[in-house]
N, C-alpha and C positions, 0 to 999 in steps of 0.2 A: 045178172051175172057178165050180161055183156056191155052192159058200165063201166065195171070193175076192170075190165082187161085196158081199156086207152087210161084208166089211172094209173096201172101197175106199169105201163111200159113210161108213161110222164117219169114216176119214181125214179126208174130205174134210169132213164135219163138224165136227172138231177142227181143221181148218185154216181155217173160218167165223167158231168162235168163239175160236179163239187169238188172243192180239197176234204177230203179227209178228216181233218177236223169237224168240218161242218156239215158232216152227214149224220148225227145225229137227229134232227129234231124231221129229217129226210123219213130215216126209218123207225121215229115214233109214229109218224101219220102212218105207218102202216096196219101199229097198233090199235091205232083209233076208228080204221075201219069196222067194216060190217064183221061178222062170228066168221071164223075159217080164211080169213081175209088174207089173216100169214101164210097159211099154207096155199093159198093159188099163188100169191107170193113168190114163193120157193120155188114152186113149178117153173111162174114164171124166168124167174132167178133164171133158174138151172137151164133152161130152153135157151136164154141171152147171153149164159157162157158158150153154151155147144154153138150158136152159132160162130161167138169172138175166136174161138178154139179151130172152128171150119176155117176160119178165113186166114187165120197164122197158118195153119197148113198151106193154105191153098200160097202162099205169101211165101211161107221157105220156099215151099218145091218150085216156085217161079224163079228165086236168087239160089241156089243149092249150086248151081252149074258157075258163077261170077266167082262164087264163093270158093270152089273147088280150085279154079286157075289162078287167082291169088295167092291162095297157100303154095302151088306150085310152083310160082315166081319170088316167094318169096325162102323156099329154101334154096335156088336158085343164090340170090343174095347174099344169102349167110356166109360163105364161104369168104368174098368178100368182104362183109361189113367183119369177121375177126383178123382182117390184117388188115383193117381202117384200123380197128380197137386198137392193134398194136403199134402201129406208127401214132396214131393220136396219144397213145401212151406215152411211147416212147419221147416224142416231142415235146406232150406234155410236161414231162420228167426235166429234159434239158432247157424247157424253157422256165421252167420253177426255177432252177440251178442256180440260172443265169440272171431271173429276178427278185432273189432273196438281197443281193448285192445291191443291187438298185433300192430295190424295200428302204435297207435300213439308211442307206442314205436318204432316200427320199424323209423316214422318220425323222431324222436327223435337222433335215432342214426344214421340216416341221416344227419341229422343238423349238429350233432360231429363231422361225418366224412368227411362232408362239414367244417367246422371251421378249424378242424388238418392240412387239406388240404391247408385252407386257410394261417391259423400259419405257416407252414412249408414255405409256397410259399415266406410269410412275410418273416421271418427269414433267408431262401437265398438270398430276394432282397436286405436286409437289409445287412446282411455278405457283400451282392456284394457294396452296398453303402456308408457302412462305412469306409471303408479305402479312397476312394473319399472325404468326406465332413472330414475327420481327417487332410487328407492330406491338403484341403482348407485352414482349420482352421487355420493348421500350416503355410500356404501362409501367412494367413491375419494376425498373430503372427509375423514373418517375417519382416514385411510391415512394421508393428508399429514398431519393434525395428531395423528401420534400417538395416538389413539384404537381399541387394535387391539383392547382386548377389547369395545366395542361396536361394531366392525367385523366382528369375527366373531355378534356378538348378530343384525347385520344381513345377515350371511353366511346364517346358519342362516334367517332370513326368506326369504330372496330362494329358495335348494332348497328350502324346504317349501310357502311360500304362493306365491311370484310365478310364480316359473321355470316350472311344471306349467300357466298359463295360458298361454304365451306359447312353450311350447317346443317348438312348429312354425315359430318365425321363427328367420332362421339369427342374427340377432344375439344370438338366445338362447343359443344354442348356443356362440357365442363368450363369451360370459359365463360359463355351464358352465364351457368348458374353461380357464377365468383363474382361478376360484374357488381349484382347489388351489394355482394358482403363489400367488395370492394367500395362502392358507392358509401355504405354505410358508415364503414371507417374513416375517409376521408372526410364524411361529415362529426364524425366523434373527436377525431385529431382535428377537424379545424374548429370546431368549438371548445375542446380544452386550448387552443392558441389562444380563442376572443376571450376568455376566463381569466387566461394570463395576462392579457391585454388588461381586461379590466381592473384585475388585480394591482396591474405596473400601473393604469394612468389614477388609481386610486391613490398610490402612494403617493405619485409624481404631484399630486394635485396642487400640495400646498407651495413646491416648488416651479412649478407652472404658471401658478395665480403670483406669485411673490415676482416671476419673473416678468410677466405682464403688470404688475402694479408699479415695478422700478421704471420699463417704459415710459406707460402714461405720466410716471412724475418726470423721468426726464424732460419727456415730450413737452409736459408743462410746462415745465421751467426754463428749457429753451425758447417756448413763444414769449414765454415773458422777457427774456433776457434781450430776445430781437428786439420784442418790442420796445422796453426801454431804449434796446438802442437807435431804432427806429426814433421813437422822441426825441431822442440827444439828438440824433441828424436832422432832423425837422427842426429841431430849435437852434438849430446852428445857423440853419440854411435861414433864416428867418431874419438872421442879423448879419450875414454877408454873403454878397451879391458872389457866387459861383466861386470865389477864391477859394485855394489849394490851403486848406487848415491843418495844421500835425495834429497828430491824433494826441491823445492828452492819457493822463496814465491810468485813471478810468477804464477808457475807453479800449486801450491795451491791453488790460487785466480781462474789461467782458469777454473780447475777443479770444482771447486763452482758454478763459473758463468756457466759451460753447462749444471752441475748439476738443477741448478733455471731455467736453460732455458729449461731444459726437464719436469720438472714439470710444470712449464708452460702450454710448448706445451701439455701437458697431458690436463691440463684444457680446453684450447680451444675450443669451440662448432662445431662439422660439420654444415655442411648445410642440414645435414637429423636431428641433435637434434636440428634446426632453425624453419624448416618449416615440417607440417604433410603432408609423399608423400600421403597417403593411399587413398585423393579423386580422386590422377589420375588414380593412380594401379585400384581404384575398378569402375570407370567412364570409363576406358577402356576394363574389363574384361565384365562390365555390356551392352556395346556399341557391345565385339566379340563376346557373350553370343546369342544378339538380331541383330546378322548378318549387325552390322553399324558399323563395326570398322571402312570401311575408310572416312566415315561422321567425324566423334571422330575424327581423325588422322587432315584430314583439316581442322576443327575447332580446333582445340589445335594449329597446328601452324602455324593457320589466326591470332589468339588473341598472338599468342607470337611474331609475328614477329610486332604486333601495338603493344605490350609492349617493344618490342628491338628496334624502332621507338622512342619512349618516353624516352625510358633510353639513350637514346644517343643525344636525345634533351636538350644541355647544356642549362643552367642560364646565360642570360647575361650578369651578374656580376661575373660570375665565375671565371676569369681573377685577381679578386682583390683581393682574398684571395688564401694561399693555403687549406684552408677547402673545397672550393667548388671545386679546383680538387681534393681532396681526394674522394669525393661524389660523381662524374661525376663517377670515376675509382672503388669505391666499388661499385655501381648501376650494371656496364658494366659485373666486376668481380662475381658479383653475378648471375647474370643472364645469364654469360657462365657455372657457377657453376653448377647450377640448369639442363640447357642443358645438360652437361653432365654426372651427376646422372640420369636424364630421359635417356638417351641413355644405360647409362651402367644396367639399373635395370629394362627396360622395352623390350620388342620386339616388335619392326615395329614401337613403336609410335614414335620416329622420326630417322632420319638414321646419318650416320656419312657424309655421302653429301649431308646431310638437313644441319645440322651445321657447313660443313665447309662453303658451299655457304650464309649461315648465318653470320658466323665470317667473313667473306672475306666482305660481304655487310657493316657489323658493323666498319669494321677494315679502310676503305674507307673517314665512315662516321668521326670515331677518328681523323683518321689524318689528316684529313682537318679541323676539329673543333680545333685541338691542333694549326694548321698553324695559323689560325684565328685568337685564344684568346693568345697564346702565343705572338705573333707579340704584345698586346696590354700592356704588360708585362715591364716594365719601372724599377722595381726593381730585377737586377740580382740574390737575395738573394733570390727572389721568384722563378724566371726562375729554379736557380740549386733544389731547392727542389719538384720542377715540375720537374724535368729529374731524382731526387731520383724516385718520385711517379711513372716515366713513367717505370723505371725500374724494381719496384716493380710490378707495373701490368702487364710489359711482361713476369716476370720471373714467377707469378702465373700463369698465363694462358699457359703458353709456358709447364709448371706441369703439365695442364691438356691437353696436346697434339694440343693444338694452337697454328699453325706458325706464330712466331713475329719481322720475318726478317725485317717485312716494317717498325715497331716503333723504331729497333734501327737504323734502314736506316731515322727514324725522329729525332730522335734524332742532330743526324752530320746538320740537316737542323735547329733545336734548338739550338745549341753548337754556330752556326753561334747569333742566336739571342739572347744569353748568352752573348756572345763577344760582342754585337756589347749594351747590358747594364751596360755588365764590361766597355766598355773603353767612355761612356756617364758618367756612376759614376766618372771614374777615371781621366776623362776630368776637373770634379768638385772640385776632390780632387786637380790634378795638377795647376788649379787656384788659389785657397787656398793656395795654397804654395807660387806660386808664386808672388800673392796677400802679403802675409806676409813675404817675403823676403826681407830686407835690402839694398840686394845689396850692402854689403860690404864685403871685405875677411873676412872668421871665424877666432875669436882669439883665440890664444890657448896661455891658461898664464902657462899652468904646462904638466909633462909627463901623468897623470892620462886624462887629455881634450883630448890629442892628443889620447891616446886610445881609449875614447870614441866614438871619431871623425872616424876613421879608421877604429872601430869593422863595424862603418856602412855604412863606404864606402868605397872600396879597394883604397886610395892613397897612392903614393909611393913618399915619401918627399926626394929628392935629397941630402937634407944637412943630415949628417949621426950625424953630431954633434951633433941635436936635442937641439939646443938655446931656453930656454922659457924666455920670453915669445913673442910668433909668430905671424903668421897671417900666415892663408893656403891660398891660390888664389883664392880659389872655393869658392861663399856664403853660405847661410846655407841651400837654396833651392836645392844644388846637392845630397846629401848624401837623403835631403829625397826625393828628386823622385827618387834616386837610390832603396832605402828600397821601396817605392809606386809599379815599377816596380816588383819587386821578387815579392812582396803584389798582385800585379795583376798574374803573374806566378803558385802562389800556387796557386787562385781562380780561373783560368784558368785550373790547375788542376783538379782541384774536380768534377768538369763535366766530364774529361776524364775516371774518375775510372767510373767500372762496364761497360765500354759501349763494353765489351768482345773486345777490340783492342791490336793487339802486341802493343810492347813496342815500337819500330820503328814510327808505327804509332801514340801514344799517342805522342814522341818526336816532331814529323812532327807538328801536330796540335798545340803544347805549341808554336812553334816557329813562325807559323806563326799569332799566337794568339800577340804574343811579337811582332812582326814585325808590324802588325796592330795597336800596342799601341803606335809604335816607331815613324812610318813611317806618322799615320794620327794624331791620340789623339794628343801624344807629339809634334807634330809639328806643328797642329793648336793652341796646348797652346801657345805654346814658338810664332810663327808668330802670333797671338792675342796681343801677352805681346808686343812686340818688334811696336806695333802700336799704345801702350794706348798711350796718349797726356802726362799721370804724367814720363812717364819711360825717362830720359834725357838720355842728351849722357853719363857719366859715367857708369848711368845704362845700358846701351846696350854696352859698353865695356865689365863690369861684365858679362855677356850674354852670350857673345862670349869667354871669361874665362871659364865660365862652362859649355857652350856645347862642349867645347874643352876636359876638363876632363868627361864628359857625353860619350864624344866618346871612348874614353879609358878605359870607363870602359862597355865595351861592349863584351866585349871578356870574362870579367869575369862572364857575365851574361848568356853569353853561356854556360861555364862552370860550372855553377848553373843549368842550364836547362838539363847539361850531367847527371850531380852529380843527378838531379831526378830521370830521366829516361832509367840511365845505357847505353846509345846509344851513341857509340864515337862520334864526330863530324867528322874523319876520311870517316864515314858510307858513303856509294854511295848517296843516298838520304836523305842525312840530308842537310834540310834547313840553311841558314845560316842569321842572324840579319842585319838590314842593319840600324845599328846607323850610322854608319861612313855618308850616303846620309842624315839621317836625317839632324843629328847636322851640319852636313857641309853647309844644305840647309840654315839653321837658323841660321848660322855665317853670313853668305851671305846676309839673311834680314836684321841682325842687322846690318854687314855694309854699307848696303844700307839705311835705315832708321838711322843712323849717318850721315849720307851723306844729306841727304834730312832733317832734323831736323838742321843741320847746313844751308844751303842752305835755310829752312825758316827763322830761326834767322836771317840770313841777309837779307834777304828779308822784314823784319819788320824793319832792321837799316834802308836800302835803301828808305822805306816808308816816314821815316820821315826825309827826303834831303828835304831841302826849298832851292836851289840857285833861286838866281836873276838873269836869264837870262840874263838882259838888262844891267847890271852895266859895270860900265865905266873902273873901276879899280879894280882889286882883293883886298881881303881882306888884304891880306901878309901871313893869315895862311890856314891851312887845315880847311876844315868844320868841325864840330861840331860829327854832326851823323857818321862823317867818321872816326872819333880817338876813339869814343865809341867803334864803329865795330873793327875796329883794337885791342885796349884794349879787348875787348871780346872773339875774338879769342885767343888773347896772353897767356890769363888766363887758354880758354880751350884746348888748346895741354900741357900745362901747366900739366891740368890735365892727358890727357892724357900718359904725359912724366912719371907721378908719379906714376902711375899704379903701385903694385907692382911686381916683375921683381923675383921671386922665385928661376926662372930657364931658360935656356938663350930659350926656347921655347917659355914661355910670353914673353918675354923681346921685344923677337922675333917677334911675334903675336902682340903686345900693339906698337910697331914701325911700324908697316906694316899699321895697320891704322890708325894711327896717320898723316903718311905721306901720304895715301892716299886720307884722309877725308881733310889735308890741303891744297892739290894740286887741289882737286876737290873745296875746300872754295874760294881759290884764281880765278877759273878758272870760277867758281859761280858772285862771287864780278866782275870780267873783263869783263862779258857778260852781267850782270845787269847793269853795269857802261854806257858801250859801246848802249843798249838797251834804257836809259836815255838819250841818246847825240843825238839816231835817232828814238827818241818816233815822231810820226805823229802827235800827240797834240801839238807837241813843234813846233812852226813855223820859229821862229826866235832866233837867242843865238847871243849878242856881246862880239869882242873879249873878255874884261873885262871877261866875264861868263869861256870862254877858259880858259882864263890863271888863275882862278880860279878852274877849272874842274882839269888842269894841275897839282896845287900841292897835291890834294886829292888822285890824280894817284902815284904820288910822295912819298907821304905818301905809300900806298900801296906796289911801290914798295919798299921804304925801310924795313916794312915788312917781305917781299918777300926774301929779302937780307940777314934781320938778323937769320935767319933760324931760326923759331919758333919750329918746331920741327927740331930734328937733323937725320939726312942721307941720306940729297936731294947731288946731287954730282955737283959742280958747280953753276951757275943760273937757275937750274932746275927750281924751282920755281919761278921766274921775267920771264919767258917764259909767264906764263900764261896772261902778266900785255902787250906783245909784240906788239897785234893788236891797244890798244890805246895808248902804247908809240907812234909808228909810225905815229897814225892818228893825235894824238897831234903835235909830232915835227915838221908835216908837216905843220900844219895851225899856231903854234907858230915861225916858221923860214920863212913861207911861204913862202915854196921850192917849187911851181909848176911847176918851170921849170926843174927840175933834177927829179922832178917826174915825169913828161910828157915825157922827154929824156930817164929815165933808166925803164919805165914800160916794164913789160913781158921780163927784163933780171935779171937770176939769181944773179945776185951781188946786186941789185937793192937794196936802203936804206932803201927804204921806200914799199919793197918788200909784206909787210901783207896788208899794205891797200890794199881795193878792190874799184876801180871806182864810183859803185852804193854807196858804205860809204863817201867815199870822196866828192860825188857830191850832197848828200844829205845833210851833214853838211854845204859844201857851199854854197847851199842854204838859207840854215837857218842864216849861217853869213851875205850873201849878203843881207838878208831881215832886217837883225838887225841892216846894216848900213847905209841904206836907212832910215831906221827908224830912226836913230841919226841924217845921215843929216838933215832930216826937223826939227829935235828939233836944231840944229845947224845952219840952216843957216843964219841968223843973223853974221855968223863969215865969212868975203867972205874971209879971207886969208887960211880957210881950203875947201873951198869949188872945187875950182879948183886938190888937192890936192884926192877929194874924188872921184871929175869926172874920176879920171884915174885909180885908184882902183876898181872901180866901172865896170869901161871899162876890164881892167885886167881878174876882177872875171868872168864878161860874156867873153870874151874869153877862158878862162879855163873850165866855166860850158860849153859851145861851144863844147870845145873837148874834156872833160871827157862824154860827153853826145854820142859824136860818138866814143868813146872808148867802152862804157857801148851798145852802138845799135851794133860793131861791138861782142861782147863777145854776144849778144842776136843771132847776124845772124850766128856765130860760133856755138855758141852749137845749 
């Protein structure tokens, strides 16, 4: 109990000293104590309250008098306070009435101050925004007048300088959002302008190229003329010591031409005059400003590559006219002139490496196209004009720094094509000349006609007396062929000009092409001429004479080439003309054709033979076909003999040909007669037919012994019939015992008779005798002789077969 009282006092102290919101925990501790602690706490609390009440009462009693005094004093002041209140109220009313006007004016002043401040702020903001708006307005104006590069610069100023100052305003945000659209618009417009530019240069490429090629050609002509003038001046100075030299007419004309060319050259437009390059410059600057220059460069190069492929694609009929080639070259030159201009006036749009790569690609394509299309050209004049165009084309592009060596190498290939077309053209000329020739010696009535002939052909007449009228040994085709060969050399020389080759190379080219003309074209024409059916023996002999003169003229052709090229024939690598072999081959072919035609004619006569191989008695005279054949041979060889022999060479040549032809004809006649006897279709021959055949052979021998062609020694010509003669003698004499006894001996009478030949003919005679015996069996007196002869024949046949078999076993 005593312990709980101090605890209750502590709790009461806490309650008094603690705020009301925190009393809960303290009160809870009253209930957590011992039983009946609450009752005791309440008692303690009541006691505490009574103590406080007594203290309050003591304090009130102590201050009561002072309170009474204060109330008394307050009541005294009350009346004065009422008066003061009335005065204050009246003063306040009057002050309020007076302040209303002041307040109204003050409010007006405040409003003016606010307006003034707002105006100042607006002016400041407008001064800040106006440059932005003005610059944006300027941007719009630049866009309207298509000053896109300036517009992009204005955009940069707006973004970098102006917009940061007014970025808080909505109109600025709108402008900022609009600038990318304007940039895209500028890019699209610029790209459209670039496309128009690309289309423009595509259309104008041929005109640009044509202009550039004209300039290059005029410059070359001017330089050539100037060089000639300098050479003239230099030549005069060699002979005159610094004296005043009056200008010759040629020099005056030369100067006038040079002045006209210079004036004309001034009038020629350049690529810059023909095409407005500003779109590409503008587009390049715009894309550079936009930081997208690489995209522009790639696009430009890609489009130009496409255009290059289009330009390099030729028309299918380009090879038909020179205008087709000129248009093709003009477009290519125009393309690369534009590229060269772009290369030199822009920075980095294209590079030298790019143009070199593009040129190499184009060059390969150009060479392939020219190879293909030039192969279609059949007109040498067109090929020559093509060559001149290629030279101008190469010189033009070389002037712009493009390598063109491969084009000049191509010209050497085209030169072969040119030579081929020349050869074809000259083949037609040669054929026409040969067709028009009468193959008769050229008649010359007087010295004037003679001079006309030798002015065309280097003929050396061995007869110095020049008696007229006379006949030159060659026919009219010889000088014409010689002239055409010289014309061919001139035509070939035209192609060699402007190829930047030395005189030695040109000389070599001329000689090689001339050799082709002689060995291939002229040789082929001669061979075809010789084979033509209408060319007779006389014409063939004249052709032999003609080829001899053409062969002798080859040395003059070599001198002609030497004079053109100023290259001596003694130069180490100088080629020689192959006329010797060409005309020698032609002569051999003509001679062979003479022999062939003679043999064909002999065969035609032989086909007219109509022997009665069963006749019992000969007619007593030679066959008609054979006499006609011999008469034909006599007249033919008389023509050979009477050919003009103006010099010993021609006489020897015609005599040699006649001898060979005569020997060939006799040999062929002998062979044909022998084949007639041994023909497998001929089964039997009577002795009367043998005797008739012998008469024909005798006529052949008489013809051979009559010396139809002079120059044969002894019985050389008769030897052509020796095989027939010995065979017929064997049957006519019936000298089989001698033949069989002497067979194989060098001195045998029938040395040229082959056992197989004798056997074949004997079997035919044997069958003929049998057939004759059957017909004559009514004559009893002949039967014994026939039987004896047949037995003899059978014995001889067996012996001949033995010889033939022995020969077969021996071989």
